[in-house]
C-alpha positions in Angstrom: 35.5 -34.5 49.2 32.7 -37.1 48.9 32.2 -40.5 47.2 29.0 -41.7 46.1 27.6 -45.8 45.3 24.8 -47.5 44.8 23.8 -50.2 47.0 21.6 -52.9 46.6 20.9 -54.8 49.4 18.1 -57.3 51.8 17.4 -57.6 55.0 16.8 -61.1 56.6 15.4 -61.8 60.4 17.9 -64.2 62.1 18.3 -65.2 65.7 17.0 -67.8 68.0 13.1 -67.6 66.5 14.5 -68.5 62.8 17.1 -70.7 63.8 20.5 -68.8 62.5 22.2 -67.1 64.9 25.8 -67.3 62.7 25.9 -67.7 59.2 27.3 -71.1 59.3 23.5 -72.1 59.9 23.1 -70.7 56.1 21.8 -73.3 53.8 24.7 -74.1 51.1 24.7 -70.6 48.8 26.8 -72.5 46.5 24.2 -74.1 45.0 22.8 -70.3 44.1 23.8 -70.7 40.3 26.7 -68.1 39.3 28.1 -68.8 43.2 31.0 -71.0 43.3 32.2 -70.2 46.3 31.9 -68.5 49.9 34.6 -67.1 51.4 35.2 -66.3 55.2 36.2 -62.8 55.6 36.1 -62.7 59.3 34.5 -60.5 62.1 34.4 -56.6 62.4 32.9 -54.4 65.3 31.1 -51.2 64.0 30.2 -48.4 66.2 27.6 -45.7 64.2 26.1 -42.8 65.4 22.8 -41.5 63.2 22.2 -38.3 63.4 18.6 -36.8 62.5 16.8 -33.3 63.8 14.7 -33.6 66.7 11.3 -34.1 65.1 13.2 -36.8 62.5 12.7 -35.0 59.6 15.5 -37.2 57.7 13.6 -40.5 59.4 10.7 -39.6 58.0 11.9 -39.6 54.4 13.5 -42.6 54.7 17.1 -40.6 54.6 19.8 -42.4 57.1 23.1 -39.8 58.3 25.9 -42.0 59.9 29.2 -41.4 61.4 30.6 -45.1 61.9 33.9 -46.1 62.9 35.5 -49.8 62.0 35.1 -51.8 59.0 36.4 -50.8 55.6 34.6 -47.8 55.0 35.0 -45.8 58.4 33.8 -42.0 57.9 30.3 -40.0 57.1 27.3 -41.9 55.4 24.3 -40.2 53.7 21.8 -42.6 52.3 19.0 -41.6 49.9 16.5 -43.9 48.6 16.2 -44.8 45.6 13.9 -47.6 45.4 12.9 -50.2 47.0 16.0 -51.9 48.8 18.2 -49.3 46.6 19.9 -46.5 47.7 22.5 -44.2 47.0 25.5 -44.1 50.1 27.0 -41.2 49.6 30.3 -41.0 51.6 32.8 -38.5 53.8 35.8 -38.5 55.6 36.0 -39.2 59.3 35.7 -35.8 60.9 34.1 -34.7 64.3 31.3 -32.8 62.7 29.0 -33.3 60.1 31.0 -32.5 56.4 29.4 -29.7 54.9 28.8 -31.4 51.8 26.7 -33.9 53.7 24.0 -31.0 55.8 23.7 -29.4 51.8 22.5 -32.6 50.8 19.9 -32.8 53.7 18.9 -29.3 53.7 15.2 -29.5 51.7 14.6 -31.5 55.0 16.1 -29.9 57.7 15.7 -26.5 56.9 17.2 -24.0 60.0 17.1 -27.3 62.5 20.2 -28.7 64.0 21.8 -32.1 63.3 21.7 -34.1 66.4 22.8 -37.7 67.5 19.4 -39.7 68.2 20.9 -43.5 68.0 24.5 -45.0 68.6 24.6 -48.7 67.1 27.3 -51.2 67.7 27.3 -54.1 65.8 29.3 -57.5 65.5 29.2 -58.3 61.8 30.6 -61.7 60.5 31.2 -61.4 56.5 31.5 -63.9 53.7 31.7 -63.1 50.0 29.6 -64.6 47.4 32.2 -65.4 44.3 32.5 -66.6 40.9 34.7 -69.2 39.3 37.5 -66.3 39.1 37.3 -65.1 42.6 35.2 -61.9 41.5 33.0 -60.6 44.1 29.2 -61.4 43.4 28.1 -60.2 46.8 28.3 -59.6 50.3 26.5 -61.4 53.3 26.7 -60.6 56.6 25.2 -61.4 60.3 24.6 -58.6 62.1 24.5 -58.4 65.9 22.9 -55.1 66.9 23.1 -53.4 70.0 20.8 -50.3 70.2 21.3 -47.0 72.2 18.6 -44.1 72.0 20.4 -40.7 72.6 17.7 -38.2 72.1 13.7 -38.7 71.9 14.0 -41.7 74.1 16.3 -43.2 76.4 15.8 -46.8 75.7 17.7 -49.7 74.2 17.2 -52.8 72.2 18.9 -55.3 70.6 18.5 -58.2 67.8 20.3 -59.9 64.9 20.1 -59.9 61.1 21.3 -61.0 57.9 22.1 -58.3 54.8 23.1 -59.3 51.4 24.2 -56.5 49.4 25.2 -57.0 45.7 29.1 -55.9 44.7 29.3 -52.6 42.6 27.8 -53.5 39.1 26.1 -56.7 39.7 23.3 -58.1 38.5 20.2 -57.5 40.8 18.8 -60.9 39.3 21.7 -62.7 41.6 19.6 -61.3 45.3 16.5 -62.9 43.6 18.2 -66.3 43.4 19.5 -65.9 46.9 16.4 -64.7 48.0 14.9 -67.7 47.0 17.1 -69.9 48.6 17.2 -68.5 51.9 13.3 -68.3 51.9 13.1 -72.3 51.0 15.2 -72.4 54.3 12.5 -70.2 56.0 14.3 -67.2 56.7 12.4 -64.1 56.0 12.7 -60.9 55.5 12.9 -58.4 57.7 10.2 -56.1 58.3 12.3 -53.1 58.8 13.3 -50.9 56.1 16.4 -50.1 58.3 18.9 -50.2 61.2 17.8 -47.0 61.9 14.0 -47.5 61.5 14.1 -50.3 63.7 16.1 -48.9 66.3 13.8 -45.9 66.5 11.0 -47.9 66.4 12.1 -50.1 69.3 13.9 -47.3 71.7 10.9 -44.9 71.8 8.5 -42.7 69.7 8.1 -43.8 65.9 9.5 -40.7 63.5 6.7 -38.6 62.6 5.2 -39.3 59.4 6.5 -36.6 56.4 2.9 -37.7 54.1 0.3 -38.8 56.0 -2.3 -41.0 54.3 -5.2 -39.1 54.0 -8.5 -39.9 52.3 -9.1 -40.3 48.8 -9.9 -36.9 47.4 -13.6 -36.3 46.6 -13.8 -32.3 46.8 -12.1 -30.3 43.8 -10.0 -28.7 46.9 -9.0 -32.3 47.9 -7.6 -32.6 44.2 -5.6 -29.5 43.5 -4.1 -29.8 47.1 -3.0 -33.4 46.3 -1.3 -32.4 43.3 0.1 -29.9 44.9 1.6 -31.5 47.9 2.8 -34.0 44.9 4.8 -31.9 43.5 5.9 -29.6 46.7 7.3 -33.3 47.5 8.9 -33.8 44.4 10.8 -30.2 44.4 12.0 -31.4 48.2 13.1 -35.0 46.9 14.8 -33.8 44.3 17.3 -31.0 46.1 20.1 -33.4 47.0 20.0 -34.8 43.0 20.3 -31.2 41.8 23.0 -30.5 43.9 24.5 -33.4 42.7 24.2 -32.7 39.4 22.1 -36.2 38.5 21.0 -36.4 35.2 17.4 -34.8 34.9 17.5 -33.3 37.9 17.5 -30.0 37.1 14.9 -30.7 34.8 12.8 -32.7 37.0 12.8 -30.2 39.5 12.1 -27.4 37.1 8.9 -29.3 35.9 7.6 -29.1 39.8 7.8 -26.0 39.9 6.2 -25.2 36.5 3.1 -27.5 37.6 2.7 -25.4 40.8 2.9 -22.7 38.9 0.5 -23.6 36.6 -1.9 -25.0 38.9 -1.8 -22.0 41.5 -3.0 -19.9 37.8 -5.4 -22.6 36.4 -7.2 -23.1 39.4 -7.5 -19.5 41.0 -11.6 -20.8 41.7 -10.4 -23.2 44.0 -7.0 -21.7 45.7 -7.4 -17.6 46.9 -4.6 -16.3 44.5 -3.9 -13.4 46.4 -2.3 -15.8 48.4 -0.8 -18.1 45.9 0.2 -15.3 43.3 3.3 -14.0 45.6 4.3 -17.9 45.7 4.1 -18.0 42.1 6.0 -15.2 41.9 8.7 -17.1 43.7 8.3 -20.5 42.2 8.9 -18.3 38.6 12.6 -17.2 40.5 13.6 -20.9 40.7 12.6 -21.9 37.9 14.8 -19.4 36.5 17.7 -20.3 38.2 17.1 -24.0 37.5 17.0 -22.9 33.8 20.2 -21.4 33.3 21.3 -24.9 33.3 19.1 -26.6 32.1 18.6 -24.0 28.7 21.9 -24.4 27.9 22.2 -28.2 28.5 19.3 -28.6 25.8 21.1 -26.3 23.5 24.5 -28.0 23.8 22.9 -31.7 23.1 21.2 -30.0 20.1 24.2 -28.6 18.2 26.3 -31.5 19.2 23.6 -33.6 17.5 23.5 -31.0 14.7 27.3 -31.3 14.1 27.3 -35.1 14.1 24.8 -35.3 11.1 26.5 -32.6 9.2 28.8 -33.6 6.1 32.8 -33.5 6.8 33.2 -30.9 3.6 30.7 -28.5 5.7 33.0 -28.1 8.7 35.6 -25.5 8.5 37.1 -24.1 11.9 37.4 -25.6 15.3 33.6 -25.9 15.5 33.0 -28.5 18.0 36.4 -27.3 20.1 34.3 -24.1 20.6 30.8 -25.4 21.0 32.6 -27.4 24.0 34.2 -24.1 25.5 31.3 -22.2 25.3 29.1 -24.8 26.8 31.6 -26.1 29.7 32.4 -22.3 30.6 28.7 -21.4 30.9 28.2 -24.6 32.3 30.4 -24.2 35.5 29.3 -20.9 36.7 25.6 -21.8 36.8 26.3 -25.0 38.9 27.9 -22.9 41.7 25.3 -20.5 41.6 22.8 -22.5 41.6 24.1 -24.6 44.4 24.3 -21.1 46.6 20.6 -20.8 45.5 19.3 -24.2 46.8 21.4 -22.9 49.8 20.3 -19.9 49.9 17.3 -18.0 52.5 15.2 -17.2 49.5 14.9 -21.2 48.0 14.3 -22.4 52.2 11.6 -19.7 52.7 9.7 -20.8 49.7 10.0 -24.3 50.8 8.9 -23.3 54.3 6.2 -21.1 52.3 4.8 -24.1 50.5 4.5 -26.5 53.8 2.5 -23.7 55.6 -0.1 -23.4 52.1 -0.9 -27.4 52.0 -1.3 -27.0 56.4 -3.8 -24.1 56.4 -4.8 -23.7 52.4 -6.6 -21.0 51.2 -9.5 -22.3 49.8 -12.1 -20.6 48.1 -16.2 -21.7 47.9 -15.5 -23.6 44.6 -13.2 -26.6 46.6 -16.4 -27.5 48.2 -17.4 -29.1 44.6 -18.0 -32.6 44.6 -19.5 -32.8 41.1 -16.5 -32.2 38.7 -17.6 -29.1 37.5 -15.4 -26.7 38.9 -12.2 -29.1 37.5 -14.1 -29.2 33.9 -14.5 -25.4 34.2 -11.0 -25.0 34.5 -9.4 -27.3 31.8 -12.3 -25.6 29.6 -10.7 -22.1 30.0 -7.3 -23.3 29.5 -8.3 -24.9 26.8 -10.1 -22.4 25.2 -7.7 -19.7 25.6 -5.0 -22.2 24.3 -7.6 -22.3 21.0 -6.7 -18.7 20.7 -3.6 -18.5 21.2 -2.6 -21.5 18.4 -4.9 -19.2 15.9 -3.3 -16.0 16.5 -0.3 -17.5 16.2 -0.8 -19.2 12.4 -2.6 -15.9 11.1 0.9 -13.9 11.5 3.6 -14.2 9.2 6.3 -15.6 9.4 9.2 -13.9 11.9 9.9 -12.5 15.5 6.2 -11.9 16.5 4.9 -15.5 15.2 8.1 -17.0 17.0 6.9 -15.2 20.0 3.2 -15.9 19.8 4.2 -19.8 19.1 6.1 -19.5 22.4 3.4 -17.9 24.1 0.9 -20.6 23.0 3.4 -23.7 23.9 3.8 -22.6 27.6 -0.2 -22.2 27.4 -0.5 -25.5 26.4 1.7 -27.1 29.1 -0.7 -25.5 31.4 -3.8 -27.0 29.9 -1.9 -30.1 30.1 -1.4 -29.6 34.0 -5.0 -28.8 34.4 -6.0 -31.9 32.7 -3.4 -34.0 34.4 -4.8 -32.9 38.0 -8.6 -33.4 36.6 -7.7 -36.7 35.2 -9.0 -38.9 38.3 -12.3 -37.3 38.3 -13.6 -36.6 34.5 -11.3 -40.0 33.0 -10.9 -41.0 29.5 -11.5 -37.3 28.2 -9.1 -35.5 30.3 -6.5 -38.1 29.8 -6.8 -37.9 25.9 -6.3 -34.2 26.3 -3.1 -35.2 28.3 -2.1 -37.0 25.4 -2.5 -34.3 22.8 -1.4 -31.6 24.8 1.8 -33.4 25.3 2.0 -34.0 21.3 1.2 -30.4 20.6 4.3 -29.2 23.2 6.4 -31.4 21.4 5.7 -30.0 18.3 5.4 -26.1 19.8 8.9 -27.1 21.2 10.9 -28.0 18.4 10.2 -24.8 17.1 11.2 -22.8 20.2 14.1 -25.2 20.7 14.8 -23.5 16.6 14.5 -20.5 18.1 17.0 -20.8 20.9 19.8 -22.5 18.3 19.7 -19.5 16.1 20.4 -17.2 18.9 23.3 -19.3 20.0 24.4 -20.2 16.7 24.5 -16.0 16.0 26.5 -15.6 19.2 29.0 -18.3 18.5 29.4 -17.1 14.8 30.5 -13.8 16.0 32.5 -15.4 18.6 34.2 -17.1 16.0 34.6 -14.4 13.7 36.0 -11.9 16.0 39.0 -14.7 16.8 39.3 -15.0 13.1 38.0 -18.2 12.7 35.2 -19.1 9.8 31.9 -18.5 10.5 30.8 -21.1 7.2 29.9 -23.9 9.6 27.6 -21.9 12.3 25.7 -20.0 8.9 25.1 -23.7 7.5 23.3 -24.8 11.0 21.1 -21.6 11.2 20.2 -22.6 7.8 19.2 -26.4 8.8 17.3 -24.5 12.4 15.4 -22.4 10.1 13.9 -25.3 8.0 13.3 -26.9 10.9 11.3 -24.4 12.7 9.5 -23.9 9.2 8.6 -27.5 9.0 7.1 -26.8 12.6 5.3 -23.9 11.6 3.8 -25.5 8.4 2.2 -28.8 10.8 0.6 -26.7 13.3 -2.5 -25.8 11.4 -3.0 -29.3 10.6 -2.0 -30.8 14.2 -4.2 -28.0 16.0 -7.7 -29.0 13.7 -7.4 -32.5 14.7 -6.9 -31.9 18.4 -9.7 -29.4 18.4 -12.2 -31.4 16.7 -11.6 -34.4 18.6 -11.4 -32.7 22.2 -14.0 -32.8 24.2 -13.0 -29.5 25.9 
């Protein structure tokens, strides 16, 4: 059993050099608007052991995993970065070993490496609560006297004093700005370290390796392609915990990253050797399919629910909403368990390792050395020309299943063209950016058509189930007809939309 909370906090230097060795030295924080009182909550002793791989893969990604005793939240804590000063803290009950639920959330980083104790932090914490006029908690301010001991990767010790200001659950982040302003006026400065662990690692032994080394600005076609590939690899790895936690839109975002990678390997075959990348594309296609089992059903459910919401009451016949809800939940439950199993499996982890190896030793071809932008331009033009043929072919077909399939193929090519232009935009400038915008608009139109195709399939399935249960299928037929109309509207708009895009494009 794990719990998650959003942690929003700021850290400040304290100690002899700052004139703040205890909380009584702080400026009067009741002068901060909204703070009515500063309540002494006493002192507590905290003892935390931080875990990482021997080469500090979690620290390199700004993740922290610890086992802590003392205080009100003793147990295991995994902190995942969200933005500057904001982290999601996932809490699991105290145990002797790292809980499996937490090892799963860091597996995309650790792979098959063992998690070992790296640092022990013992803190004497003095706590105050900032409360409003009704006594409600606004924020907690604490002063920590920290002693750090290196357990692996070094043998040093260090000590320091710092101040933390942590916003209460569902608090207004603007309060931290007000407190910050008050502290700075008193001469208090923000901490240079993002976390206690980062400071301990820095001061007691070798620094953690950097996961993403800051490279020189891309110059060659190969540089630009590899930078794009690296960004998508990083996105997959970073999104892994969010997918496991079922965070909104995480599955979709990871799936998009896999699509971008597949499109890049296919479009930029002149830069990266496809005899090497094609097998990787196959594995990415497999992963996208596993991710899509949830996402496709999620999109369909949202669409059908919205369609029901817009349906006049006299057109309802039978327990339509209940059947839709049951249909969505039953399939989702099974696919969620399967997806987590996929992320825990060797095939997925091998794919991540393969992407790492490809970036470390890229299979560059001769065109990768091009610094003129011609290789990037040729690639975008080639994709755009192929898209033009697909759209023209689809428009010339009569309505029906063959046309539906042709439009779907055009939609997939529009995505590939968009990603190729997206990659090239830093070199090709506004023409490529304009093409990205055009492809998004075209994707939206073609996506509306494809969503209608998928919705009609789902409605047929729901109608069959309802009929088998002795229920009326009338409402599903009404929705089916409306979906046919939406698809016809998209088809009718396609020729004019494409003519506008094609006529104005620089490619």
